[in-house]
N, C-alpha and C positions, 0 to 999 in steps of 0.2 A: 342391793340394787340389782334389778333384773338382768342388766346387760353388762355387768362389771367385767372388764378385760376383753370385751368383744370389740371387733373391728367391723364397721358398717359403711357401705357405700350407698349413697342416695342420689339417684339421678333425678333432675328436676327439683333440686333442693332449694332453688331460689323462689319457687312458687309457694302459694299459701299452704297447700297440703304438704308438699315436700319439706317446707320449713318447719311445719308443726311436727312432722315425723322426726326430723333431725334434732329438734329441741328435746323431744321426748326420749329419743335414744340416748342423747348426751346426758340428760338428767338421770337416766337409769345406769349410767356408767360407761357407755360405749364411747370409743374413739370414732368420730364420724368424719367421713370424707364426702364432701359436698360437690356434686358435679352439676353443671348446667350451662346455659348459653350466655348469661349476663353476669359479668364479674361483680358488678356493684351489688346486685341482689344476693349473690352467694356470700360475699364478704359481710353484708349486713347480718345475715343469719349466723355466719361463723363468728363474727365479732360478739354478737349477743351470747352465744354459747360460751365463748372464752371468758366473757365478763362474769359469767355465772360459775366459773371454775371448771368448765368442760373442755374437752380436747376436740378441736375441729380444724380441718384443712379444707381448702376450696380450690377448684380448678375449673377452667372453662373447657368443656368437653362436648363434642357433637356426638350424642348417643345414637345417631344414625350412621356413624362412620365406623366401619369395622376396625380399621387400624387404630383409630383414636381410642376406641373402647378397650381393645386388647392391650394397647400400650398403657393406658391409664390403670387398668386393674393390675397388670404386672408391676407397675411402679408402686402401687399401694402395698402389694405383698412384699416388694423389695424393701420398702420403708418400714412397714408395720409388722412384717413377719407372717401375716395371715390375712384372710378375709373370712368373716363369719356370716355376714348378712349382706344381701344385695337387694335393693328395693328400687324399682324403676317407676317413676311417677311423672315422666315427661308427657306433654300434650302431643296429640297426634295430628294436629292441623286439620281437623275435620271441618267440612263445609256442610251445614245443615239445611237441606232443601228436600222437598218431596222427591221420591224416586223417579216419578214421571218427568221431572223437570231438571234434575241434576245431570251434569256431564259425567261421562265415564271416568275422566281423570279425577274430578272432585269426589266422586263416589269411592273410588279405589284408594285415594290418598290416605285416609285414616287407617284403613285395613292394612295397606302396605307398610305404613310407618309403624303401626303397632306390632306387626309380625317381625319386622326387621329389627327394631330396637329391643323388643322383649327377648327375641332369640339371641341376639348378640350379647346383651349384658348378662343374660343367664349363662350362656356358654362360657364367657370370659371368667365369671366367678366360679362356675362348676369345675373348670379345669384345675383350680387350686383347691377347692373344697373336697374333691374326690381323693386327692392325695392325703388329706387329713382325716377323711372319713366322717365329716360333719359339715353342716352349713344350713342356712335358711335363705330361700329365694322368695321374695314377696312381690306380688303384682297388685294393681289397684283397678277396680272397675266392676268386674263380675258380670255374669250373664243372667238368664232367667227368661220366663215367658213374657214378662211385662215390657212394653215398649210404647212409643208415642209416634204419631205421624210426623214427617218432616225432619227426621234425624239423619237423612243421607246414609252414609256408610258407618256412622259412629257406633250404633248398636251392633251392627255386624262385626265391627272391629272388636268390641267387648266379647262377643261370642267366640270369636276366633282366638282371643287371648286365653279363654278357658280351655279350648281344645289343645292349645300349645302347653298350657300349664299341666293338663292331664298327662300329656306325653312326657314332659320333663319329669313329673313326679314319678311316673312309672320307671323311667330309666335311671333317675338319680336316687330313688329310695334305697336300693341295695347298697349304696355308698354312704348312707346315713344322712342324706340331704333332704330336707323338707321343702315343699313348694306349696304356697298358700296364696289365695287371693282375698283381699279385703274389698267388700262392696258396701256402698251406701246408696241411699235414695237421693243423694245430693247434699252438699254441704254449703248452706247459705253464706257462711263466713268467707268462703273462697271466692265469692263474686267480687269483682273490682268495686271500689268505692264509687258511688255515683253511676253505677251500671244502669243503662236504660232498661226499665222494666224489672229492676231488681226486687222491688217490693212485691210485685205480683209473682215472680218466680219463687221467692222465699215463702210466700203464703201458700203457693201450690205444693211446694215440697213438704211443708208442715202438715197441710191438710191431708196429704196422701198417707201419712204415717198413722199407725194405730195408737202411738203414745202422744200424738199431737205435739211433738217436738222433733227437731231434726238433729242429726249428729253434728257436733261442733268440731272445730279443728283440734281442740284438746282431746276430744273423744277419739278421733282417728289416731292421733299420736299415741295415746295410752294403750289402745287396743293393739296397734302395730308393735309397740314395745313388748307387750305380753306375748303376742304370737311369735315374735322373734326370739323370745327367751326360752331357756331350757324348761321352764314351767309348762310350756306348751309342746313338749317334745313328742307327744302322741298325735299332734295335729299335722296332717299333710294331705295332699291330693284333694283339697276341698276349698270351699269359700267360707269366709267368716263374715256373717251378715250383721252389719251395724247400721241398718237402715231404719231402725225404730219401728219396724213392721211394715214399711212401705213396700218392701220386696218380700213376698212370701215364698218360702222354699217348700 
């Protein structure tokens, strides 16, 4: 198994993508700690993992609260003895409107939230990883020249995450810690059931790809497990593109 004896914390684990990553990590042997805002969703994922023989713990954690994040990670290390992988998959509360129409507050919200949570969760894990001389920090989103009108501050937030990822990779690399972003062109399975316009969005995502298929939740989980594993020990300070060609590097 790729992640046997690894300890992973996943923020936003109650969501579709976070849950898929949690299941993949557990399937590959990791002990997973699931953090999020909704206990019922977290426990549903944790219960499924346990029913399949995996090890999962869940906790309600505000990933925008500095004391909550630091205390949570310290508690994981006290319980499990280490932390090997940290993956932040929370949503940023973006409001998507044209820039000429959006308020300053709505424009800045996803940028501020992304920077705050990604900085805090990485720092909390890195403090423990540095002492061990190893670890993996994963982010989700990615940047690039492609964008669409009407996204408000969302695309800017993704670009900012990449700037932060580069800085963390530079500073943590000498301590044996890898920092990588996974990016997709959209995951149709992550849309809520019955989402208005979902069929049109899915068709647009697929049409934009070169392979004429989009990444599935299982794809995201499988790639994340590989990137987090020692088999990917040479990969850091970069994005892993699983957009089926929708995003060209």
